C-alpha positions as CSV (number, residue, x, y, z in Angstrom):
1,M,-15.8,12.3,15.2
2,P,-12.3,11.4,16.4
3,S,-9.5,13.9,16.0
4,L,-5.8,13.4,15.0
5,L,-2.9,15.6,16.1
6,V,0.4,15.5,14.3
7,R,3.3,17.0,16.0
8,D,6.6,18.2,14.7
9,L,5.4,18.3,11.1
10,P,8.3,19.8,9.0
11,E,7.5,23.2,7.5
12,E,8.1,22.1,3.9
13,T,5.6,19.2,4.5
14,L,3.0,21.6,5.7
15,A,3.6,24.0,2.8
16,A,3.2,21.1,0.4
17,L,-0.1,20.1,2.0
18,K,-1.3,23.6,1.9
19,A,-0.4,23.9,-1.8
20,R,-2.1,20.6,-2.6
21,A,-5.2,21.7,-0.7
22,A,-5.4,24.9,-2.6
23,Q,-4.9,23.1,-5.9
24,H,-7.9,20.8,-5.1
25,N,-10.0,23.9,-3.7
26,R,-10.1,22.3,-0.3
27,S,-9.3,23.3,3.2
28,L,-6.1,21.9,4.7
29,Q,-8.2,19.7,7.0
30,K,-10.3,18.2,4.1
31,E,-7.2,17.6,2.1
32,V,-5.5,15.7,4.9
33,Q,-8.7,13.8,5.5
34,S,-8.8,12.8,1.9
35,I,-5.1,11.8,1.8
36,L,-5.6,9.6,4.9
37,A,-8.8,8.0,3.6
38,D,-7.1,7.1,0.2
39,A,-4.1,5.6,2.0
40,A,-6.3,3.6,4.4
41,S,-8.4,2.2,1.5
42,G,-5.3,1.4,-0.6
43,A,-3.9,-0.6,2.3
44,A,-7.2,-2.5,2.8
45,R,-7.2,-3.3,-1.0
46,R,-3.6,-4.5,-0.9
47,L,-4.4,-6.7,2.2
48,A,-7.3,-8.2,0.5
49,A,-5.3,-8.9,-2.7
50,L,-2.6,-10.7,-0.5
51,E,-5.3,-12.7,1.2
52,Y,-6.8,-13.8,-2.1
53,A,-3.3,-14.7,-3.4
54,D,-2.8,-16.8,-0.3
55,Q,-6.2,-18.5,-0.8
56,I,-5.3,-19.4,-4.5
57,R,-1.9,-20.8,-3.3
58,S,-3.5,-22.9,-0.7
59,E,-6.1,-24.3,-3.1
60,L,-3.4,-25.2,-5.7
61,A,-1.2,-26.7,-3.0
62,A,-4.1,-28.8,-2.0
63,K,-4.3,-30.1,-5.6
64,G,-0.6,-31.0,-5.5
65,V,0.6,-28.1,-7.6
66,R,4.2,-27.2,-6.7
67,F,5.7,-23.9,-7.1
68,T,9.4,-23.4,-8.0
69,D,11.6,-20.8,-6.5
70,S,12.8,-18.4,-9.3
71,V,16.1,-17.9,-7.3
72,D,16.9,-21.6,-7.6
73,L,16.0,-21.5,-11.4
74,I,18.3,-18.5,-11.9
75,R,21.2,-20.1,-10.1
76,E,20.8,-23.4,-12.0
77,D,20.8,-21.5,-15.2
78,R,23.9,-19.6,-14.3
79,E,25.8,-22.7,-13.4
80,R,25.3,-24.2,-16.9
């Protein structure tokens, strides 16, 4: 399994990670692995959601649906 080395980690960050590991009854290594796995899967979910939103926008645009820019609407409202 690949390894990861993190250099120059601030002491307070290391202390916080150790405290979090103890709170979850895990080793420091297992805690960091869990944090990294959660962060990576969260990023993948956000990317999938953005891709899905782009797909919906494309489908609506193909049907001729136009989207207004809220900035323009707010500016127009303020100028009244």
